[in-house]
Backbone of each chain as ProteinMPNN parsed JSONL, in Angstrom:
{"seq_chain_A": "MYRFRLYIAGRTPRHEKIIKDLRKLLEGTLGSRYSLQIIDVIEMPESASNDNIWVTPTLLKTFPLPLRKVIGDLTKGDKVLIGLGLMGVDKRKNKLDKGRK", "coords_chain_A": {"N_chain_A": [[140.339, 94.25, 76.399], [140.344, 95.202, 79.725], [140.543, 98.315, 81.458], [141.957, 99.905, 84.256], [142.306, 102.434, 86.788], [143.995, 103.103, 89.743], [143.687, 105.295, 92.305], [145.677, 106.555, 94.821], [147.022, 107.664, 98.036], [150.154, 108.162, 98.683], [152.441, 105.457, 99.558], [152.219, 103.215, 101.463], [152.683, 100.189, 103.497], [150.037, 99.301, 103.762], [148.813, 100.342, 101.478], [150.244, 98.91, 99.575], [149.254, 96.387, 100.089], [146.578, 96.719, 99.35], [146.908, 97.088, 96.589], [148.089, 94.655, 95.84], [146.042, 92.848, 96.563], [144.008, 93.751, 94.864], [145.091, 93.25, 92.325], [145.186, 90.478, 92.438], [142.47, 89.923, 92.64], [141.501, 90.968, 90.189], [142.974, 89.511, 88.373], [142.016, 86.966, 88.979], [139.456, 87.248, 88.059], [139.493, 88.343, 85.474], [141.624, 87.213, 84.229], [144.405, 87.667, 82.175], [143.425, 89.85, 80.956], [143.482, 92.663, 81.577], [144.552, 95.966, 82.589], [146.226, 97.756, 85.12], [146.681, 100.833, 86.38], [148.614, 102.657, 88.631], [148.16, 105.531, 90.49], [149.529, 108.136, 92.293], [148.03, 110.482, 94.166], [149.179, 112.54, 95.601], [151.51, 113.046, 94.244], [150.614, 113.455, 91.656], [148.412, 115.474, 91.294], [147.02, 116.728, 89.234], [146.218, 114.751, 87.495], [144.363, 113.422, 89.056], [142.484, 115.405, 89.251], [141.656, 115.638, 86.581], [140.268, 113.252, 86.255], [138.228, 113.676, 87.944], [138.56, 112.861, 90.638], [137.933, 112.644, 94.033], [138.499, 111.568, 96.432], [140.665, 109.303, 98.198], [141.243, 105.772, 98.782], [140.472, 105.458, 95.3], [139.084, 103.364, 92.913], [139.027, 103.276, 89.518], [137.258, 102.345, 86.682], [138.102, 102.577, 83.429], [137.776, 101.552, 80.913], [136.036, 98.773, 79.497], [133.455, 101.218, 78.629], [130.483, 101.702, 80.671], [132.145, 104.309, 82.617], [133.277, 103.456, 85.861], [133.385, 104.124, 89.295], [134.824, 103.128, 92.303], [134.841, 103.448, 95.751], [136.255, 103.531, 99.096], [136.476, 100.686, 101.257], [138.552, 98.723, 99.701], [139.359, 96.168, 99.992], [137.422, 94.326, 100.164], [136.591, 92.009, 98.198], [134.336, 90.831, 96.714], [132.398, 92.83, 96.839], [133.722, 94.868, 95.558], [133.898, 93.859, 92.969], [131.176, 93.768, 92.309], [130.644, 96.506, 92.388], [132.178, 97.348, 90.236], [130.838, 96.219, 88.225], [131.516, 93.686, 87.442], [130.864, 91.244, 88.445], [130.444, 87.842, 87.99], [131.68, 87.772, 85.545], [133.409, 85.817, 83.187], [136.604, 84.62, 83.306], [137.673, 82.997, 81.388], [136.445, 83.561, 79.075], [137.373, 85.07, 76.794], [139.408, 83.38, 75.857], [137.936, 81.121, 75.125], [136.318, 82.231, 73.135], [138.258, 82.912, 71.265], [139.13, 80.411, 70.639], [137.008, 79.4, 69.177], [137.109, 80.792, 66.816]], "CA_chain_A": [[141.198, 94.553, 77.545], [139.786, 96.137, 80.705], [141.553, 99.247, 81.974], [141.625, 100.47, 85.56], [143.267, 103.312, 87.462], [143.826, 103.152, 91.191], [144.211, 106.527, 92.893], [146.025, 106.369, 96.233], [147.807, 108.755, 98.622], [151.354, 107.562, 99.277], [152.684, 104.038, 99.251], [152.518, 102.517, 102.715], [152.393, 98.749, 103.386], [148.591, 99.093, 103.561], [148.542, 100.569, 100.058], [150.809, 97.767, 98.832], [148.326, 95.26, 100.24], [145.405, 97.009, 98.504], [147.313, 96.849, 95.193], [148.284, 93.208, 95.679], [144.718, 92.205, 96.613], [143.259, 94.111, 93.652], [145.669, 92.498, 91.191], [144.749, 89.086, 92.594], [141.037, 89.91, 92.327], [141.303, 91.203, 88.752], [143.566, 88.341, 87.7], [141.087, 85.854, 89.183], [138.194, 87.515, 87.339], [139.691, 88.69, 84.053], [142.848, 86.605, 83.699], [145.393, 88.689, 81.801], [142.738, 90.858, 80.133], [143.298, 93.931, 82.267], [145.726, 96.742, 82.987], [145.965, 98.54, 86.33], [147.636, 101.936, 86.525], [148.595, 103.193, 89.995], [148.434, 106.971, 90.463], [149.629, 108.752, 93.617], [147.414, 111.816, 94.104], [150.118, 113.52, 96.171], [152.492, 113.362, 93.205], [149.957, 113.805, 90.394], [147.065, 116.005, 91.56], [146.341, 117.113, 87.981], [145.587, 113.542, 86.966], [143.17, 113.206, 89.887], [141.524, 116.439, 88.882], [141.12, 115.294, 85.261], [139.318, 112.139, 86.399], [137.284, 114.079, 88.995], [138.767, 112.04, 91.837], [137.787, 113.522, 95.199], [138.899, 110.863, 97.647], [141.474, 108.102, 97.98], [141.532, 105.242, 97.456], [139.393, 105.299, 94.322], [139.369, 102.491, 91.775], [138.26, 103.769, 88.369], [137.288, 101.544, 85.448], [138.038, 103.524, 82.307], [137.376, 100.83, 79.695], [135.049, 99.393, 78.611], [132.476, 102.099, 79.233], [130.562, 103.003, 81.317], [133.095, 104.522, 83.691], [132.788, 103.091, 87.195], [134.287, 104.494, 90.392], [134.535, 102.454, 93.559], [135.608, 104.058, 96.839], [136.079, 102.911, 100.409], [137.288, 99.521, 101.607], [138.749, 97.959, 98.453], [139.815, 94.802, 100.281], [136.26, 93.43, 100.116], [136.631, 91.663, 96.783], [133.037, 90.62, 96.071], [131.707, 94.125, 96.715], [134.445, 95.631, 94.534], [133.471, 93.321, 91.665], [129.8, 94.248, 92.065], [130.758, 97.934, 92.091], [132.759, 97.521, 88.902], [129.976, 95.556, 87.245], [132.259, 92.528, 86.923], [130.458, 89.999, 89.087], [129.953, 86.863, 87.028], [132.485, 87.758, 84.311], [134.188, 84.583, 83.087], [137.943, 84.97, 82.843], [138.073, 82.162, 80.247], [135.584, 83.879, 77.938], [138.145, 85.439, 75.6], [140.118, 82.203, 75.334], [136.956, 80.274, 74.449], [135.927, 82.931, 71.907], [139.355, 82.793, 70.299], [139.187, 79.024, 70.219], [135.953, 79.135, 68.196], [137.345, 81.508, 65.557]], "C_chain_A": [[140.514, 95.567, 78.468], [140.907, 97.051, 81.22], [141.062, 99.886, 83.269], [142.721, 101.444, 85.991], [142.96, 103.288, 88.948], [144.496, 104.416, 91.709], [144.442, 106.313, 94.384], [146.792, 107.593, 96.732], [148.993, 108.144, 99.339], [151.456, 106.086, 98.957], [153.12, 103.312, 100.518], [152.291, 101.01, 102.52], [150.903, 98.462, 103.183], [148.213, 99.316, 102.097], [149.065, 99.411, 99.207], [149.868, 96.565, 98.91], [147.07, 95.47, 99.386], [145.731, 96.671, 97.048], [147.435, 95.349, 94.922], [146.934, 92.477, 95.638], [143.903, 92.506, 95.356], [143.771, 93.34, 92.443], [145.196, 91.043, 91.234], [143.275, 88.945, 92.191], [140.798, 90.031, 90.819], [141.846, 90.032, 87.941], [142.607, 87.148, 87.781], [139.808, 86.013, 88.379], [138.403, 87.664, 85.838], [140.895, 87.99, 83.432], [143.85, 87.698, 83.385], [144.753, 89.847, 81.029], [142.498, 92.17, 80.877], [144.637, 94.654, 82.422], [145.321, 97.611, 84.17], [147.072, 99.574, 86.482], [147.497, 102.496, 87.941], [148.994, 104.67, 89.942], [148.41, 107.526, 91.886], [149.136, 110.205, 93.519], [148.364, 112.898, 94.627], [151.112, 113.979, 95.097], [151.828, 113.901, 91.934], [148.536, 114.332, 90.606], [146.3, 116.368, 90.294], [145.601, 115.913, 87.387], [144.296, 113.24, 87.736], [142.077, 114.19, 89.504], [140.865, 116.109, 87.539], [140.068, 114.189, 85.337], [138.26, 112.432, 87.46], [137.345, 113.139, 90.2], [138.732, 112.959, 93.045], [138.149, 112.831, 96.503], [139.799, 109.689, 97.261], [141.1, 107.061, 99.036], [140.275, 105.241, 96.583], [139.878, 104.368, 93.215], [138.431, 102.905, 90.643], [138.396, 102.795, 87.202], [137.097, 102.515, 84.293], [137.61, 102.867, 81.003], [137.08, 99.382, 80.028], [134.105, 100.33, 79.377], [131.271, 101.28, 79.689], [131.681, 103.083, 82.35], [132.466, 104.062, 84.997], [133.827, 103.525, 88.212], [133.86, 103.746, 91.643], [135.429, 103.06, 94.635], [135.388, 103.276, 98.128], [137.0, 101.724, 100.608], [137.423, 98.596, 100.387], [139.266, 96.547, 98.711], [138.65, 93.809, 100.251], [135.959, 93.085, 98.655], [135.284, 91.544, 96.096], [132.329, 91.951, 95.83], [132.397, 95.003, 95.674], [134.008, 95.166, 93.149], [132.058, 93.779, 91.313], [129.843, 95.719, 91.663], [131.279, 98.193, 90.691], [131.878, 96.923, 87.804], [130.627, 94.315, 86.659], [131.848, 91.208, 87.563], [129.911, 89.054, 88.022], [130.709, 86.846, 85.71], [133.374, 86.516, 84.318], [135.558, 84.888, 82.502], [138.38, 84.127, 81.639], [137.372, 82.573, 78.961], [136.368, 84.196, 76.663], [138.848, 84.245, 74.978], [139.155, 81.314, 74.557], [136.543, 80.905, 73.122], [137.001, 82.775, 70.84], [139.42, 81.39, 69.742], [138.167, 78.702, 69.135], [136.287, 79.725, 66.84], [138.274, 80.769, 64.635]], "O_chain_A": [[140.152, 96.66, 78.035], [142.05, 96.627, 81.393], [139.923, 100.342, 83.369], [143.887, 101.306, 85.62], [141.81, 103.434, 89.36], [145.707, 104.594, 91.576], [143.527, 105.94, 95.119], [147.167, 108.459, 95.941], [148.866, 107.664, 100.466], [150.664, 105.539, 98.19], [154.258, 102.853, 100.622], [151.764, 100.598, 101.486], [150.543, 97.495, 102.512], [147.4, 98.579, 101.538], [148.42, 98.987, 98.248], [149.702, 95.824, 97.941], [146.56, 94.53, 98.777], [144.928, 96.045, 96.356], [146.947, 94.844, 93.911], [146.711, 91.607, 94.796], [143.198, 91.639, 94.842], [142.988, 92.837, 91.638], [144.854, 90.455, 90.208], [142.884, 87.998, 91.508], [139.997, 89.292, 90.247], [141.248, 89.617, 86.948], [142.408, 86.422, 86.808], [139.149, 85.026, 88.053], [137.605, 87.181, 85.034], [141.161, 88.154, 82.241], [144.119, 88.56, 84.222], [145.453, 90.718, 80.513], [141.402, 92.725, 80.804], [145.703, 94.04, 82.39], [144.209, 98.137, 84.214], [148.238, 99.238, 86.684], [146.388, 102.777, 88.395], [150.049, 105.011, 89.408], [147.411, 107.405, 92.596], [149.76, 111.04, 92.865], [148.35, 114.031, 94.147], [151.501, 115.146, 95.051], [152.419, 114.712, 91.22], [147.569, 113.717, 90.155], [145.07, 116.322, 90.277], [144.502, 116.048, 86.848], [143.282, 112.856, 87.154], [140.898, 113.842, 89.443], [139.656, 116.281, 87.38], [139.099, 114.19, 84.578], [137.488, 111.549, 87.834], [136.319, 112.686, 90.709], [139.442, 113.964, 93.071], [138.108, 113.45, 97.567], [139.711, 109.155, 96.156], [140.667, 107.451, 100.12], [139.162, 105.047, 97.073], [140.955, 104.566, 92.652], [137.209, 102.886, 90.79], [139.505, 102.462, 86.785], [136.071, 103.187, 84.189], [137.137, 103.543, 80.09], [137.834, 98.792, 80.801], [133.976, 100.247, 80.599], [131.047, 100.212, 79.119], [132.115, 102.066, 82.891], [131.27, 104.251, 85.219], [135.023, 103.315, 88.009], [132.682, 103.731, 92.0], [136.64, 103.173, 94.447], [134.463, 102.471, 98.237], [138.156, 101.742, 100.186], [136.532, 97.802, 100.088], [139.577, 95.814, 97.773], [138.862, 92.598, 100.307], [135.19, 93.767, 97.977], [135.095, 92.093, 95.011], [131.741, 92.177, 94.772], [131.743, 95.788, 94.988], [133.775, 95.984, 92.259], [131.775, 94.133, 90.168], [129.168, 96.134, 90.72], [130.865, 99.149, 90.035], [132.14, 97.098, 86.614], [130.339, 93.928, 85.526], [132.423, 90.164, 87.256], [129.026, 89.42, 87.249], [130.431, 86.016, 84.845], [134.011, 86.201, 85.323], [135.677, 85.349, 81.367], [139.333, 84.482, 80.946], [137.646, 82.027, 77.892], [136.072, 83.666, 75.592], [138.892, 84.096, 73.757], [139.485, 80.812, 73.483], [136.43, 80.216, 72.108], [136.704, 82.538, 69.669], [139.714, 81.177, 68.566], [138.406, 77.85, 68.28], [135.813, 79.23, 65.817], [138.566, 81.248, 63.539]]}, "seq_chain_B": "MCKRILVIDDEESIRKSFVLAFEGAGYTVDTADSGEKGIEMGQRDKYGLIFLDLKMPGMDGIEVLRELRKTDKDTPIYVVTAFYREFLNQLKRAKEGGIDFEVLRKPVDSEQLILIVRGILEGPEVCYV", "coords_chain_B": {"N_chain_B": [[133.192, 96.905, 112.91], [134.017, 99.993, 114.531], [131.556, 102.514, 114.741], [131.849, 105.164, 115.231], [132.697, 108.512, 114.676], [135.322, 110.902, 114.276], [135.753, 114.351, 113.873], [138.082, 116.728, 113.02], [138.526, 120.017, 112.925], [139.063, 123.478, 112.537], [137.117, 125.235, 111.738], [133.901, 126.182, 112.478], [131.57, 126.017, 110.895], [132.198, 124.029, 109.073], [132.565, 121.808, 110.748], [129.951, 121.582, 111.698], [128.58, 120.931, 109.327], [129.615, 118.404, 108.734], [128.734, 116.973, 110.979], [125.966, 117.164, 110.689], [125.567, 115.719, 108.303], [126.553, 113.121, 108.982], [125.222, 112.36, 111.369], [122.65, 112.392, 110.444], [122.73, 110.17, 108.875], [122.86, 108.206, 110.668], [125.161, 107.808, 112.203], [127.512, 108.153, 114.96], [128.996, 111.138, 116.0], [131.884, 112.919, 116.987], [133.445, 116.058, 117.662], [136.346, 118.168, 117.21], [137.807, 121.293, 117.819], [140.381, 122.059, 117.442], [143.792, 121.095, 116.687], [145.204, 120.14, 118.89], [143.167, 119.414, 120.699], [141.956, 117.456, 119.163], [143.934, 115.48, 119.067], [144.015, 114.706, 121.726], [141.406, 113.654, 122.04], [141.411, 111.671, 120.086], [143.357, 109.96, 121.041], [142.297, 109.185, 123.403], [139.772, 108.015, 122.995], [138.08, 105.437, 121.037], [137.832, 105.367, 117.564], [136.1, 104.798, 114.445], [136.736, 106.103, 112.195], [138.506, 108.992, 111.117], [138.348, 112.406, 110.346], [140.394, 114.974, 109.208], [141.367, 118.269, 109.157], [143.646, 119.882, 106.974], [144.823, 122.456, 107.059], [145.18, 124.314, 109.803], [145.076, 126.706, 112.484], [147.727, 126.984, 114.919], [148.641, 123.752, 115.794], [149.168, 122.108, 112.764], [147.503, 120.012, 110.272], [149.327, 117.982, 109.528], [151.076, 117.704, 111.684], [149.274, 116.889, 113.629], [148.354, 114.504, 112.523], [150.731, 113.004, 112.608], [151.099, 112.763, 115.377], [148.763, 111.368, 116.126], [149.191, 108.949, 114.823], [151.221, 107.86, 116.29], [150.16, 106.414, 118.345], [148.099, 105.003, 117.261], [147.802, 102.919, 114.681], [145.965, 101.996, 112.902], [143.325, 103.124, 112.508], [141.395, 104.536, 109.929], [142.455, 107.602, 108.569], [141.384, 110.516, 107.183], [142.741, 113.123, 105.48], [141.676, 116.326, 104.984], [141.624, 118.411, 102.276], [142.294, 120.919, 99.716], [142.801, 119.806, 96.361], [145.276, 120.804, 95.317], [148.563, 121.35, 94.078], [150.177, 122.93, 95.767], [149.088, 122.522, 98.292], [149.014, 119.734, 98.54], [151.691, 119.157, 98.411], [152.558, 119.642, 100.964], [151.79, 117.382, 102.239], [153.641, 115.579, 101.446], [155.688, 115.446, 103.267], [154.608, 113.897, 105.31], [154.083, 111.58, 103.88], [156.651, 110.804, 103.031], [157.662, 110.149, 105.452], [156.504, 107.771, 105.881], [153.982, 107.685, 106.954], [150.642, 106.676, 107.411], [147.761, 107.562, 105.6], [144.721, 108.907, 104.107], [143.323, 110.966, 101.472], [140.93, 113.599, 101.17], [139.091, 115.551, 99.001], [138.587, 119.047, 99.214], [136.145, 121.52, 98.412], [133.614, 119.478, 100.06], [130.61, 117.604, 99.701], [127.521, 116.661, 101.43], [126.519, 114.265, 100.446], [128.777, 113.025, 99.359], [130.295, 112.73, 101.689], [128.801, 110.852, 103.133], [128.946, 108.675, 101.41], [131.685, 108.028, 101.608], [131.952, 107.311, 104.318], [130.185, 105.136, 104.513], [131.425, 103.539, 102.619], [133.856, 102.925, 103.844], [133.202, 101.925, 106.413], [131.285, 100.001, 105.927], [131.846, 98.6, 103.644], [132.907, 98.724, 100.128], [131.766, 101.431, 98.004], [129.912, 102.292, 95.09], [130.412, 105.182, 93.191], [128.835, 107.955, 91.712], [129.43, 110.561, 91.512]], "CA_chain_B": [[134.024, 98.111, 113.006], [133.449, 101.094, 115.315], [130.826, 103.456, 113.875], [131.983, 106.501, 115.8], [133.548, 109.305, 113.787], [135.892, 112.129, 114.857], [136.03, 115.405, 112.899], [138.987, 117.737, 113.593], [138.536, 121.174, 112.021], [138.923, 124.716, 113.321], [135.963, 126.014, 111.265], [132.651, 125.682, 113.061], [130.592, 125.684, 109.849], [132.593, 122.726, 108.497], [132.236, 120.78, 111.746], [128.49, 121.414, 111.717], [128.113, 120.239, 108.108], [129.971, 116.982, 108.898], [127.843, 116.396, 111.996], [124.638, 117.079, 110.089], [125.567, 114.615, 107.329], [126.789, 111.809, 109.593], [124.152, 112.013, 112.309], [121.475, 112.111, 109.613], [122.88, 108.821, 108.319], [122.833, 107.242, 111.766], [126.465, 107.601, 112.841], [127.834, 109.002, 116.104], [130.092, 112.032, 115.613], [132.494, 113.838, 117.939], [134.216, 117.069, 116.941], [137.405, 118.887, 117.919], [138.024, 122.561, 117.105], [141.824, 122.332, 117.305], [144.612, 119.896, 116.574], [145.537, 119.659, 120.238], [141.99, 118.731, 121.246], [141.757, 116.267, 118.347], [144.892, 114.453, 119.504], [143.549, 114.231, 123.042], [140.219, 112.812, 121.854], [141.788, 110.51, 119.277], [144.145, 109.026, 121.845], [141.493, 108.744, 124.558], [138.619, 107.212, 122.579], [138.251, 104.616, 119.834], [137.0, 105.824, 116.439], [136.174, 103.983, 113.231], [137.15, 106.967, 111.091], [138.839, 110.35, 111.552], [138.533, 113.424, 109.309], [141.346, 115.927, 109.767], [141.646, 119.402, 108.271], [145.1, 120.066, 106.802], [145.272, 123.798, 107.462], [144.553, 124.822, 111.02], [145.995, 127.5, 113.293], [148.36, 126.145, 115.947], [149.142, 122.51, 115.174], [148.506, 121.842, 111.483], [147.051, 118.638, 110.095], [150.451, 117.027, 109.445], [151.551, 117.45, 113.056], [148.225, 116.116, 114.316], [148.419, 113.159, 111.932], [151.923, 112.329, 113.133], [150.848, 112.43, 116.785], [147.735, 110.323, 116.202], [149.746, 107.676, 114.356], [152.154, 107.307, 117.281], [149.466, 105.465, 119.223], [147.047, 104.288, 116.519], [148.276, 102.681, 113.305], [144.95, 101.348, 112.07], [142.11, 103.882, 112.189], [141.537, 105.348, 108.697], [142.46, 109.053, 108.772], [141.249, 111.266, 105.929], [143.177, 114.512, 105.53], [140.766, 117.092, 104.125], [142.403, 119.493, 101.668], [142.132, 121.15, 98.278], [143.726, 118.968, 95.592], [146.226, 121.633, 94.59], [149.922, 120.928, 94.355], [150.746, 123.662, 96.898], [148.614, 121.895, 99.525], [149.404, 118.321, 98.583], [153.127, 119.093, 98.673], [152.761, 119.584, 102.418], [151.575, 115.993, 102.664], [154.816, 114.764, 101.101], [156.45, 115.24, 104.508], [154.026, 112.738, 105.998], [154.261, 110.423, 103.001], [158.057, 110.375, 103.066], [157.878, 109.563, 106.769], [155.822, 106.47, 105.926], [152.753, 107.793, 107.758], [149.506, 106.204, 106.632], [146.586, 108.437, 105.579], [144.056, 109.076, 102.818], [142.979, 112.368, 101.267], [139.572, 113.935, 100.744], [139.144, 116.873, 98.375], [137.75, 120.134, 99.719], [135.002, 121.294, 99.306], [132.967, 118.168, 99.951], [129.194, 117.743, 100.071], [127.046, 115.651, 102.38], [126.371, 112.988, 99.738], [130.117, 112.44, 99.274], [130.703, 112.331, 103.042], [128.112, 109.613, 103.505], [129.519, 107.608, 100.574], [132.979, 107.621, 102.167], [131.769, 106.62, 105.591], [129.616, 103.811, 104.206], [132.441, 102.774, 101.881], [134.885, 102.454, 104.765], [132.681, 101.182, 107.561], [130.366, 98.919, 105.555], [132.239, 97.981, 102.37], [133.081, 99.739, 99.098], [130.58, 102.051, 97.4], [130.039, 102.84, 93.741], [130.011, 106.577, 93.251], [128.509, 108.56, 90.422], [129.633, 112.003, 91.661]], "C_chain_B": [[133.278, 99.215, 113.762], [132.787, 102.131, 114.398], [130.832, 104.88, 114.423], [133.019, 107.267, 114.984], [134.047, 110.547, 114.519], [136.207, 113.109, 113.717], [136.881, 116.472, 113.577], [139.1, 118.875, 112.585], [138.305, 122.435, 112.837], [137.695, 125.525, 112.908], [134.651, 125.401, 111.744], [131.648, 125.25, 111.987], [130.911, 124.325, 109.21], [132.235, 121.602, 109.47], [130.731, 120.514, 111.757], [127.99, 120.652, 110.499], [128.452, 118.741, 108.165], [128.998, 116.298, 109.863], [126.452, 116.172, 111.414], [124.55, 115.88, 109.141], [125.642, 113.261, 108.029], [125.669, 111.407, 110.556], [122.868, 111.697, 111.548], [121.516, 110.716, 109.028], [123.006, 107.765, 109.425], [124.167, 106.966, 112.441], [126.631, 108.542, 114.03], [129.06, 109.838, 115.757], [130.571, 112.851, 116.803], [133.291, 114.858, 117.135], [135.276, 117.69, 117.853], [137.701, 120.149, 117.118], [139.498, 122.95, 117.005], [142.568, 121.009, 117.197], [144.906, 119.284, 117.928], [144.376, 118.857, 120.841], [141.727, 117.427, 120.487], [142.684, 115.131, 118.756], [144.428, 113.833, 120.816], [142.366, 113.269, 122.885], [140.563, 111.525, 121.103], [142.574, 109.476, 120.068], [143.355, 108.455, 123.015], [140.398, 107.758, 124.143], [138.911, 106.436, 121.297], [137.284, 105.108, 118.746], [137.16, 104.88, 115.243], [136.764, 104.76, 112.072], [137.442, 108.367, 111.636], [138.995, 111.241, 110.315], [139.335, 114.571, 109.917], [141.633, 117.036, 108.755], [143.164, 119.612, 108.19], [145.571, 121.404, 107.368], [144.491, 124.288, 108.676], [145.557, 125.71, 111.751], [146.573, 126.636, 114.423], [148.957, 124.917, 115.276], [148.429, 122.294, 113.848], [148.199, 120.346, 111.355], [148.173, 117.61, 110.075], [150.951, 116.668, 110.851], [150.551, 116.591, 113.827], [148.244, 114.663, 113.833], [149.577, 112.36, 112.534], [151.704, 111.894, 114.589], [149.836, 111.291, 116.912], [148.304, 108.96, 115.826], [150.758, 107.062, 115.324], [151.479, 106.244, 118.131], [148.42, 104.622, 118.486], [147.461, 104.152, 115.057], [147.141, 102.321, 112.357], [143.743, 102.193, 111.664], [142.304, 104.682, 110.896], [141.45, 106.842, 109.026], [142.43, 109.732, 107.403], [141.68, 112.705, 106.153], [142.355, 115.285, 104.505], [141.505, 118.319, 103.6], [141.976, 119.732, 100.226], [143.16, 120.294, 97.548], [144.626, 119.841, 94.713], [147.621, 121.252, 95.033], [150.503, 121.622, 95.597], [150.309, 123.069, 98.242], [149.112, 120.459, 99.639], [150.905, 118.165, 98.832], [153.427, 119.01, 100.163], [152.623, 118.146, 102.932], [152.752, 115.087, 102.314], [155.664, 114.488, 102.335], [155.947, 113.998, 105.233], [154.255, 111.466, 105.199], [155.691, 109.88, 103.082], [158.423, 109.779, 104.426], [157.148, 108.237, 106.944], [154.534, 106.493, 106.726], [151.541, 107.489, 106.878], [148.31, 107.16, 106.736], [145.926, 108.346, 104.207], [143.737, 110.559, 102.661], [141.551, 112.504, 100.754], [139.602, 115.367, 100.228], [138.13, 117.839, 98.994], [137.33, 121.0, 98.536], [134.343, 119.94, 99.053], [131.506, 118.33, 100.376], [128.734, 116.561, 100.918], [126.893, 114.281, 101.718], [127.728, 112.267, 99.657], [130.58, 111.945, 100.648], [130.075, 110.998, 103.433], [128.642, 108.433, 102.689], [130.841, 107.101, 101.158], [132.789, 106.796, 103.427], [131.185, 105.219, 105.359], [130.659, 102.929, 103.527], [133.509, 102.201, 102.778], [134.309, 101.519, 105.826], [131.821, 99.982, 107.157], [130.725, 98.237, 104.236], [132.23, 99.013, 101.269], [131.762, 100.201, 98.485], [130.887, 102.461, 95.966], [129.641, 104.296, 93.82], [129.836, 107.135, 91.851], [128.728, 110.064, 90.471], [131.095, 112.354, 91.479]], "O_chain_B": [[132.06, 99.349, 113.642], [133.377, 102.569, 113.411], [129.952, 105.686, 114.124], [134.079, 106.739, 114.646], [133.309, 111.169, 115.282], [136.844, 112.744, 112.729], [136.471, 117.055, 114.58], [139.697, 118.716, 111.521], [137.452, 122.461, 113.725], [137.269, 126.413, 113.648], [134.342, 124.248, 111.447], [130.959, 124.243, 112.145], [130.007, 123.57, 108.852], [131.678, 120.578, 109.074], [130.295, 119.365, 111.817], [127.086, 119.824, 110.609], [127.673, 117.908, 107.7], [128.507, 115.2, 109.602], [125.841, 115.123, 111.621], [123.58, 115.122, 109.174], [124.877, 112.352, 107.705], [125.224, 110.26, 110.558], [122.092, 110.836, 111.961], [120.476, 110.134, 108.717], [123.23, 106.587, 109.15], [124.293, 105.987, 113.178], [125.985, 109.587, 114.107], [130.057, 109.303, 115.273], [129.762, 113.413, 117.541], [133.763, 114.551, 116.04], [135.132, 117.734, 119.075], [137.831, 120.099, 115.895], [139.826, 124.041, 116.538], [142.053, 119.952, 117.561], [144.864, 118.065, 118.096], [144.568, 117.782, 121.409], [141.329, 116.423, 121.078], [142.28, 113.969, 118.79], [144.444, 112.615, 120.993], [142.326, 112.211, 123.513], [140.078, 110.443, 121.435], [142.479, 108.276, 119.811], [143.683, 107.396, 123.551], [140.128, 106.787, 124.85], [139.859, 106.738, 120.572], [136.084, 105.246, 118.98], [138.204, 104.254, 115.057], [137.232, 104.18, 111.092], [136.725, 108.868, 112.501], [139.682, 110.879, 109.36], [139.008, 115.075, 110.991], [142.083, 116.772, 107.64], [143.87, 119.53, 109.195], [146.584, 121.476, 108.064], [143.311, 124.626, 108.588], [146.764, 125.49, 111.649], [145.95, 125.655, 114.828], [149.697, 125.036, 114.299], [147.199, 122.297, 113.809], [148.577, 119.536, 112.202], [147.995, 116.489, 110.55], [151.21, 115.506, 111.164], [150.93, 115.69, 114.575], [148.162, 113.726, 114.627], [149.42, 111.2, 112.917], [152.081, 110.789, 114.977], [150.025, 110.367, 117.703], [147.952, 107.944, 116.424], [151.113, 105.89, 115.198], [152.12, 105.297, 118.585], [147.916, 103.64, 119.031], [147.471, 105.123, 114.301], [147.324, 102.336, 111.139], [143.194, 101.996, 110.579], [143.276, 105.428, 110.777], [140.504, 107.292, 109.673], [143.326, 109.546, 106.58], [141.057, 113.429, 106.93], [142.335, 114.95, 103.32], [141.955, 119.162, 104.376], [141.375, 118.865, 99.592], [144.262, 120.078, 98.052], [144.717, 119.629, 93.504], [147.851, 120.883, 96.185], [151.223, 121.004, 96.381], [151.063, 123.105, 99.214], [149.571, 120.027, 100.697], [151.342, 117.162, 99.396], [154.41, 118.397, 100.58], [153.249, 117.755, 103.917], [152.855, 113.968, 102.816], [156.286, 113.431, 102.445], [156.725, 113.167, 105.703], [154.578, 110.415, 105.752], [155.912, 108.673, 103.187], [159.372, 109.004, 104.539], [157.169, 107.648, 108.025], [154.04, 105.443, 107.137], [151.431, 107.979, 105.754], [147.899, 107.524, 107.838], [146.491, 107.785, 103.268], [143.866, 111.325, 103.616], [141.041, 111.659, 100.02], [140.07, 116.279, 100.91], [136.981, 117.484, 99.256], [138.177, 121.203, 97.666], [134.493, 119.343, 97.988], [131.198, 119.092, 101.292], [129.465, 115.587, 101.097], [127.112, 113.253, 102.359], [127.81, 111.056, 99.86], [131.182, 110.876, 100.76], [130.739, 110.127, 103.994], [128.773, 107.324, 103.207], [131.088, 105.895, 101.197], [133.381, 105.728, 103.587], [131.648, 104.241, 105.947], [130.768, 101.737, 103.814], [134.022, 101.113, 102.517], [134.864, 100.455, 106.098], [131.644, 99.052, 107.944], [129.978, 97.382, 103.763], [131.624, 100.073, 101.424], [130.779, 99.461, 98.454], [131.988, 102.921, 95.665], [128.636, 104.626, 94.449], [130.595, 106.821, 90.935], [128.27, 110.782, 89.582], [131.465, 113.525, 91.569]]}, "name": "protein", "num_of_chains": 2, "seq": "MYRFRLYIAGRTPRHEKIIKDLRKLLEGTLGSRYSLQIIDVIEMPESASNDNIWVTPTLLKTFPLPLRKVIGDLTKGDKVLIGLGLMGVDKRKNKLDKGRKMCKRILVIDDEESIRKSFVLAFEGAGYTVDTADSGEKGIEMGQRDKYGLIFLDLKMPGMDGIEVLRELRKTDKDTPIYVVTAFYREFLNQLKRAKEGGIDFEVLRKPVDSEQLILIVRGILEGPEVCYV"}
């Protein structure tokens, strides 16, 4: 299971679109093998500090290691996947692996 | 996307450090030393990105943000502030008013500034800092 945290500031329609697009991107790449936690820096500055977040939006991959942080325009799906090291990941891989066992 | 950047900050040393970082990376930068001047410039010219100090004498960053958003809903505006609850609480006023912005933690170095600008104007960036 891949784990991500998205750090944002507030929840405007633009933020909702970023979240929706990211979920679609991750779903298309990893299927159901991911969790995405949304953290509002305005409400939870301590959490941002713990993860050394210095700008919003930041998408952080926490598992599997290594940690990856992607900042900037998160609507550009291909570049986000490259940044996360997920380009070329096959969303059916786990299903196929399970099928062999 | 427009590659011109506006920096609104009352501290000259901060404005100079932003200019040094951005011009060194090939971007055009304008600066404003007050909220009032920043509003005038932001409403007169088109920018790809605006950096706005939260704490300034006269009009503070929230008031400037609110004014800028009256005429421009789309330009990314980064409010520059320490990530402490006492400062971020001030941004709740803007958040609750549905005003769109992002935040950048103070202090910030030139490497981080360039990563943000590239990440916004040219696509997302992986950061290791």
